[in-house]
N, C-alpha and C positions, 0 to 999 in steps of 0.2 A: 837341054831342053828350054825352047823358045818362050820367053815369059811375057805374058798380055796382062792388059792394064785391063781393071773394070771398066764396062760402059759406061761413060759419063751420064750423071742424073740429067735427065731432059730439063730444057727452058720452063718455069713455073708457068710459063702464059700459054704453053701447050699442053703440059699434061693432063690426063684425063681428068684427076682427082682435084685438081684446080679449076676446069672448067663446070665440074658439076657442082663442085661447091659455089660457085656462083651464079648455078642457078637454084639451088636447094636453098641457099639460105634467104632470100627475096620471098617465095614462096612461102618456109616456115613464118616469116615475119608477119606473112601476111593470113596465113594461119589461126598463127598465136592470135595477131588483134583482133580477127573475128569470133575467135571464142570470148576471150575478153570484154568486146563490146556484146556478145550475147548476155552476161550477165551486167553489162550495166546500162541495160536497155532493159533489163529484166524479161528479157525472152521466153525465159524457161515456163515464167507464171506469168506470164501478159500477152505471150505471141511475138510474132516476127516483127508487127507494123512499123513499131519504133525505131527497130533497125536497120528496117530495109529505109524509112524517111530518111535517116543520118546516112547513110553510105548513099542516097540518091538526091537529094537534097542537098549536101555538104559533102561531095567526092574529093576536096582537094584539104578540106581539116580530114578525111578517116587517111590519107594518102598521109597528111604526117605524121597522124597514129603510126600505121604500119613504118614508118622509114625512120620514128622513134625506136621501135621494136629493132628493127636493121641495125641502126645502131650499137644495142646493144649487143645484138648476134656475132657484129662484124670481128672483135678483139679474138674468136674464132681460131682465124685463119694465122695467127702467133703461137699459136699451142699445137705441140703434137695430139693433142687427146681432144680434138674440133669437137667429136659427136658429143663426148660428156657435155663442154661448155654450150654447144645449143642445147644440150637437155637442159641442163641447171638454170641457165638465162629462160629456156622457156618456161619453166618448171616454176619459178620465182612471177615470172610476169603470170602467167595462171592461176598460181597462189592469190597475187595480187588481187587479180580480175575476179577471184573466188570470192576474197574476202570483201571489194564491194559489194559484189551482188548479195553476198548473205547481210552484209550494215545496211544495205537500199530495201532488204525486205523488212528489215526492225525497225530503221529510224528512217529520215526525211534526208540526212545528208550523208555523201558519198564520203567511201576511204578516202581519206587523205594524208602525206606526210607527216602533219603535225598528230595522226593517230596512234604515229608510232612512238611518240613522244611519251605517251599515254599507254603504253604497253602494256604494262605491269597491270594497270586500271582495267583494260578491254578484259584480260584475261581472268581478272577479278570478277568481272560481271559476264563471262561466258554463261556458267551452270544458272542465269538467270535468261535465259536464253537457249539453252540445249539443253534437253536431258541427260540424262549419266549416259544413256546407252548412245545415243547417238556423240557426244564429247570420246567415247570409248572408240567408237568405230571412224570417225574422225585424225584420233590419234593414232590407230592401226593401219592406216590406209597414208599416214605422215608416215611412218616410220617403214611402211613397205616401199615406197616413193624411195624415201633416203638410203635404204639398202638396195633398191635397183642403181642409185644413183653411184651409190659406192661400188658395185659391181663391174657397173658400166666403166667407173673411172679405173679400173683394176684389170679388165679383160676387154675391153674396148678397143675398137681399131685407132691406130696411132698414125700421125701422119712419117713418112717416112724421106719426108722433104726436108735441107741442110737449115739449121738456123736463119743462114742469110737467104734463103729465097724465103722463108714466112714470114720474117723481119718485112721485108720489101712486100710483101704479098700482103700481111697483114694491114703495112702501112697506106698500101694503095685503098684497100678497101673499105678500109676508114676513113679516109680521107674523101673516096668519091659519095660512100653511106653520108656522110656529116654534109660536105657538099650538096647534096641531093635535098635533106632534111633541112640545111638552113635555105637554101633556093623555095621550096615549098612554103616553108613558114613566109619567108618575104613575100612571096607573091598570096598566101592565105591571110596575111593580115593588108596588105596593100586591096585585095578584093572584099574585105569584111567577112572572111571567112572564119577567122580567127581573131580572138581579142585576149589582152591580160588583164585586164576589169572583168573581174564577175562580180557582179550585182549580186546573182543567185549561183551559189553555188551548184545545186540541186538542176540548174536546167544548164550550169556553162558544161556539166560533164555530158550532158544531153549531145547540145548542141557541138561539141567539140572533141568529144572521145576520151577514154579514158584516160590513154596512154600521154597526153598533151597534155592535161588536165592536173594530172598528179607531179608530172613534171613541174605543173608551175607552182604548186602549192610546196616544192623542193627548193626553186631558185628563188619565188618571188615571197620575200619575208619580211617582215620588220616593215617599221614607216620610215617611207623614202626621204631621203633631205627637201624638202621645199625649195625652190626657186628665191632667192632674196634670202635664205636664212640668215644671218647675224646678229650681233647681241645689242642692235641696236633697232632691226624689226621686232625683236622679242619684248626691249625694254619699251617698245612704242604701246605693244598689246598692253602690256603690263600696267603702264602708265596709263591707258583707259579705263581700264577694268577697276583698278585702285578709286579714279576720279568719280565712274560710274556708280560704285559702292559706298562712297563717302558721301554720295548726298541723296542715297536711302534714309529712310525716318524710320523711324519706333526704334525703341528699345530690345535688344536682343531678349527673349525668353531662354534664357539657359537653366532652368528646371526643369524642365519635361523631359522624360524619359522617349527614347525613339527608338521603338523597335521595327527591323525593316525582315517580311518573313517571305523570300522566294520560293515560290510552292512549285514543286517539280510535274511539270506537263499538267498546267493548273487551267483551264478556257471553263468559263462556266458555258454545258451543255447545248443551252438556248440557243448560243453562238452559231451552233450548226446547221443549216438548212437541211431540211426532209427529216429531223430528226425527232423523231417522238416519242414521248417515256412515259410514263405509268403516274409518273409525280416528279415536281420539281427536286430535283436534287441537290441543291445546293439553296434552301433556303435562307441562311441566313445571310450568305454572299448576295443575294436577292434583295434584303431586306437593309442589308449596307451601301448596296450601292446604290439604292433611292434617298438615303437620308446622309449621304457622308458625300466629298470630294472622290470623284472616280474617273474614269477616262480607260480610251485605248492607250497600249503601251508597245509602241515600235521595237521592235529587241531584234538581235542579229541573227539569232539560229534558228532552225525549223527541225522539230523531229530529235534533237539531241544538242548538244554542246553549251549545256549549264554553266561550266565557268566564263564563258563569252559575257553572256546578259551581265552574271555577277560583276564581271569587273567593269562592265560598264556603271553600271549601278554604284559601285565601290568607290568609281575615282572618278567621275565623267567624262572618260575619254570614250571614242567609239572604236571599237574595231573596224570598223569599214576602210581604217586606214592601215592596218596590218594584211599581210600578206592572204588568199585563200583560204579558208580553213583552218586559221594559225590559232592557238592558244597561247595569247600573253602571259597566261601564269605557266606558263612551261617554258616560254622565251625569252623572257626578259624579268617577272618579277619572281623568279627563285633567288636571285643575286642583287635585286638592287631595287630599295623604295621609290616610293611614289605618292603622289598627295591622294589623300580617299579623303570618305568621309567620318573614316575610324580617328585619323588623324587630325580635322578641322572641329572635329567635336572635343577629342581632349584637351586642343588649344583652349576647350572653353569652362575646362574644368570637368569632363563627363572619365566616367570609366569605361572599357571596351571591350565587348563579350561578342566571340563568334559560336553558332553551335550548327551543329550540322548530326543528324542522324543517322550518318554511314560512316565509310572510315577515314580516319584523318588525314592518311595519306592520299588519297581521292583527288587526281587533278595536283596533287603536291601541294594541297593546301595548308596542310603543318607547318610547310617551307616559305609558304605565300603570305600566309595572315600576318605575321611578324612583321614584313615589308609593308604591308596594310594597317601596320598601328595596333592590330587587339593587343587586347591587355592578356586574355587568354582564350583559350580554344577548347570545346567540350563536343567531341566527337564521339560517335557510336561508342569506342571503347571507353569510354567514363562516363557512360550512364547504367543504368540498371537494366535490367533481361526487358529487352522488347518485344512487342506484336509485330508480327511478320504478315505480308501477304503472300498468298498461295503462289508469288513469283518471287519469294524471298527477299522482299525488300522493306525496312523496315517501317512501321506503320507512324503517323505522325502526331497520333496521341501523345505517347512519351514526350514530347515537344515543350507542351505547357508547363510543367512541372520545372522543365529545366530553362525555361525564359523567365518564371516564376521566380524561382531561386538566384537567378543572374540577380535581378530586380532587388533580390533582400542580403545579399552577401555583400554590395556596397554600400551600409543604410546613410542616409545621407549624404549621396552623392547622386549626381543624374546618370542615367544610364546608356550607353548604345549598346543594342542587343542586334546583330544581325545574326539570321537565321534559315539557314539552307533546309526546304524540306526533302522528300526521299518519295514518299510513298506510292506518287503517283506515275512511278517510273516504268518504263517499259519491259520486257515485252508483253504485250496483250496480248492472252490466250485464245485463239479460235477455235476452240471447242469451248463448251461448258466447265467452267471448273467452281463454281459461286454455288452450295445449296440456299435453294430460296431467297436468292438477289430480293435484297430492300427495294432496288428500282429495275422493273425490268424495259425493255426496248422494246418500244409497239411496233418501229417502221424504222428502219435504218439505211440513208442514202445507197451505203452499198452493201449488199445484205450477208458480202464473204465475209464483212466485219463484224456482223449481227454480236455475236458471242464477244468476242473485243470489245467492242464497244462499249456491250451492258458489262464486262469486268469493270472499264473503265470509267462508265457513270460511276458505281460501286465506291470505286476508289476515291471519285471526289467524293462522293456522298458521305464518308468519313473522313474526310478530309477538309470541308466544311462543318462539320461537328465539332471536329478541333477548333475551328477559327471561331465558331460561337461560344466557345466551353471557356474559351483564351479570352474572350472580348467579354462577357460575364464575370471575370475574375477580376481584368483589370480594372471593369466600371466600379467591383468594389472598395478597389484599393485608391487611397489619398491622395496620392502623385499624381502628378498631370501626366500623361502619357499619348504619344502618337503612335498612333499601329499603321505601317504601311504593310499592302497584303498586293502581292501581284504574280503573274505566272512566269515562267523563266521560257518558254515555249512552247507549241501545239503539242500535241501529243502526234507519235508514229501511226496513225491511224489512217495512212491511207487519203488524207483529205489533200483535195482540191482547193485555191483559192477560192474556186466559185462556190463550195460548200460555206463558205464563211462570210457569216453574215458581215462582218467588217470588209470582205472582198480582198482579203489578203491573208497570205499563210504565217507572216512576221508579225501579227498582230495578237496580243493577250490584253487583260483588262487588269488596272490597277486599282484600291480604293486605299482611301488615306480615312481612317478612323481618330477619335481623339473623343476625350472628356474632359474639356475646358472649354466648349463651345466655338473652334476654329469655322469661320466661312466656309461654308459649300461653295465650292470653285472647281468645274468640271472640265476638262482639257485633255487634250491629245498630247501625249510625252514620247518621245523616245527614252531607252533605258538609260540612257548618258546624261538624261536631263534630271531625272526623276529625283536621287537624292538633293539637288540643287533646288527644286521645288519646295521639296519639304521642308528643308534648311531655310529656305527664302521665306514662308510661313511661321516661321519663330522670329524670324528677321535676324539669322546666325549668317554672316558674308563671310564667314573666319575663311582662307584658303584663294588662292588666286585661279583655280579651276570654277571651285564652289561660285565662286563672285562672277566670273566668266560665264559660266552656264546662268546664272541669274539675271545679267543685263546687255548678252550680248546677241541672245537666239534670234531676234530681228535684224539683227544687222547685213551687209551684205556682205559683207567678210568673216560670216563668221564661219566657214567652213574652211578657209585660207586658214583663217589664224589658228581656230581648233588644232588644223594639222599641225601650223607651227609649234605650238605650244607641247604639245604631244610629242611633237622630233626631238624638242628641245630637254625636254625631261627624260625622256627615255634614252635615247638614241645623240644628241648631240651634246653639246657644253654646259646645260644646266643653267642658261642665263637666268631664268628667271627665278632661279634660287636664292639670287644675292651671293652677300655675303656669310650668312649665315650656313649657307653649303644646302647638301639634299638631307630628308628626313632619315634621323637617325632609326635603327629598328628596332620596334619592340622589345624586351627581355617577357616573351609570351610563357604563360605558364600553362601545360595541357592538362583541361578541367578547372573548374570555377573553386573546388573544394578541397581541401589533403584530403590523400587516400593516407589512412590512420592503422597502424596496428595496436590493437592497447590489450592485447593479451594472448596466451594460450593455453588452451589445456587435452586432458586424455579422455576418451569416453569409447568406454567398448571398445579399449586398441586404438581408435582411431586420434589421429591429432587433429585440433579444430583451434583455427587462426583467429581473435576475435580482434572488431574494431568496427569503423564506420565509412562509409563512401567505396565498401566495394563492389565493384562491377563483375560481368562473365569472362571480364579479359583478363583479369587481375591474376598474375600467376607469385607464388610464394620466392622469394631468391634469398641463400644462401651463401655466404661467400662469392657470391657471384653468380651461383650455379641458381637453374632454374628447377623448383622441385615440381611434380606433377598435382594441379591441384584444379580443385573441384569448385564450382561456383553454389552456393548454398543461400545465400542471400547479400544484401549490403551491408550486412552484421557480423556475416560468418563464411569461413573459408574451408575446407577439407581436405587435408595434403592426401595423396593417396600413396605418396611414403615416408618412413620415419624420417625427420631432421636430427642431425647431429647433435642440435641444442634441444634445450627444455628452457631459454631465455628469451620470450619473444623479441629483447632488444637486441639480439642478434640476426633478426630477420627484417627484413626487407620485402616491400612489394613492387614488381615490377609491372608495368602496363604494358601489355603484348600484342599486337595486331593478330590476324589470321594468319599471316604470313610470315607467324611469329618474329617478326620485327619489334624492338624491342620500344616504344616511345617514348615514355620515359618511366623514372624511380622514384619511388615514395618510403619513408619510414613507417 
């Protein structure tokens, strides 16, 4: 019988499967981009006008967004399981778009790649924004989609084209789509439809689209090398700063306690135009503002991004030079030191304490603070049981005793106490959750936010009470003290610049209180100028960045020189450190006071551990094993299981956060 060879595989360019794919992929990229932009422009809650305005006014920017998605879909041509690849990539884009939409509804800053660096932190706060029922439904939906993707991978259609054909087709598709994207980007930049400089991240997402902006937050990171960067250029700035600071007169007051309190989402509600309340919710703030130094504080974020305001205040550096949406805490400060107000004051004999009534690992503070020079860090895990808000954030009243304790543990030594509060944190419920609120909203600029605003002003009312109580306690102490109060950013309450008395979404306020008669001086500052301004009033010029901010703010070269110094300190050769090298990381302790076991006893069959400074996060450890432990009081823990030993000296205490991560062990 005559043998016949199988028919030759048709050329890829003529294969019907290829022709359909070349049509379907651009249509899929267009569909995915439209859905993603529906989330990005909050169409589901605010209507289609914003999306239509973006597509009609900036068609070139929208085209770039579509082509970016198409480039990520194009590798499907390389694989046999094309349908699976397209489904997976489309799913990831839609998830990113959905996350962006959710974030925009709950804060005023969009989703960025930097948020992925604080992924665990984000998951930790989800219960504060979503009910348990919604979390269960969301988890179930993700599991269903994951199951569908697995089924598609296993049973879905597969290309029968040979490997060589798929490689050639894939390479061609990827090359063509990349060239189209690159050409469109070049044209968009040339016509002003796109920019890689984002003065306002939220507005950039609206103007340029999610895909492009999200990509920029990945590619555009760190401080770029300035033109003319060299040792001589840095030395010139250093010499100028040293010359100017040496000419300042007056002795440094290094016997003054310096306390910073960064108040979460805090603004004086009277700054919101059109808001009418039953009474002034912040009477202490109002009185302090009239009597002591105050002014507007320009912060780098709105609605979220606490750590970036914190970074600016502590270091005197501007986050403006970093990539859009970047968190320096996550990208450069977990593994290197930098000048800070803590190092500057420690050089003058100070002890440096950090306090935060939230998780120690939030924004990696437990890793970053040693590189900023703090001697100890008291996080929520090292505080006694705290009261919480209806949305489960710790109330700020717990901070008063922690601050006073920081002043007491270093008797005879001046203290820096840097405190970050959390009570004012969103989400702000849009339905009534407060029974008999102390402050009621009589009129709201946007009635959709009526109950959210009422919730918020009542939290600020309690935060103001904490401030008043602390000021009273500090007034009764004999130590000279400066207290710096400021808001880290505006709350995510759907506010526009026109709603604010300041005319900006990036302005909060600050107050500098003291108990020894500092001259009242009202001026507007940026967050990266605040600590230098405070130290300048005390005559403390230690530190190059501190001295630069005190003496060079009015120079024409201010921005250029600030960028040069930041680049050199964080990414360059470190010329400004001279022969001494960079700062040495502090041997930071967790908690200000030791957690100790002083005994154990059995009562009615239960074992109790006696000691001091216990917290709800303390767990008894035996031979390295964690024993089930119940917190009773700062002096008493109950064991839920019988230990093998009856000698308390064989036991230790571990401080364990809510994710069972051991933060420290003490005896």
